[in-house]
C-alpha positions in Angstrom: 31.1 -45.6 175.5 32.7 -42.6 178.1 32.0 -39.3 177.5 33.9 -36.0 177.1 33.7 -33.2 177.9 35.7 -29.9 176.6 36.3 -26.0 177.9 37.3 -23.9 175.3 38.8 -20.9 177.7 38.5 -18.9 175.5 40.7 -15.6 175.4 41.6 -16.3 179.3 45.5 -15.2 179.6 47.3 -18.4 180.9 48.7 -17.2 184.1 45.1 -17.2 185.3 44.5 -20.6 185.1 45.1 -20.8 189.2 44.9 -24.5 190.5 41.8 -24.1 192.1 40.1 -23.3 189.3 42.1 -26.4 187.6 40.4 -28.5 190.6 37.2 -26.8 189.8 37.3 -27.7 185.7 38.6 -31.5 186.2 35.9 -32.5 188.1 33.4 -31.5 185.3 35.7 -31.5 181.8 37.9 -34.4 180.4 39.6 -31.7 178.4 40.8 -28.2 178.3 41.8 -26.2 174.9 43.1 -22.5 175.5 43.7 -19.7 172.5 46.8 -20.0 170.8 49.4 -18.4 172.1 50.9 -16.9 168.6 50.9 -13.2 167.9 48.0 -10.8 167.6 46.7 -8.0 169.0 46.7 -7.4 172.2 42.5 -6.8 172.4 39.8 -8.0 174.2 37.6 -10.0 171.7 38.4 -13.2 171.7 38.3 -13.6 168.1 41.6 -11.6 168.4 43.7 -15.0 169.4 43.2 -16.7 166.0 44.1 -13.7 163.5 47.8 -14.0 164.7 50.1 -10.9 163.5 52.9 -13.6 162.7 54.1 -16.9 164.3 55.8 -15.8 167.1 55.5 -17.6 170.6 53.9 -15.2 173.2 51.3 -12.8 173.0 48.3 -12.4 175.1 47.2 -15.7 176.3 51.0 -15.8 177.4 54.5 -17.0 176.6 56.0 -20.8 175.7 57.1 -20.9 179.6 53.9 -20.1 180.9 52.2 -23.0 178.6 54.8 -25.1 180.1 54.2 -24.3 183.1 50.8 -25.0 183.3 50.6 -28.1 181.3 53.5 -29.2 184.8 50.8 -28.3 187.1 
């Protein structure tokens, strides 16, 4: 059985996840989970990301373009 480790980047904007960080992460973790990118209160408290004001894509974590660019790195 292979082991898996998930890193949940609570409240980290997608633009802040740079290539150097990804290299370090990939040596330790098999999966990355980011906070939802739905529109929510722009506050530093992480659980606000899980309380969307509506289901519009784009908010404090990033836009659809930010996430798409992140996934293609």
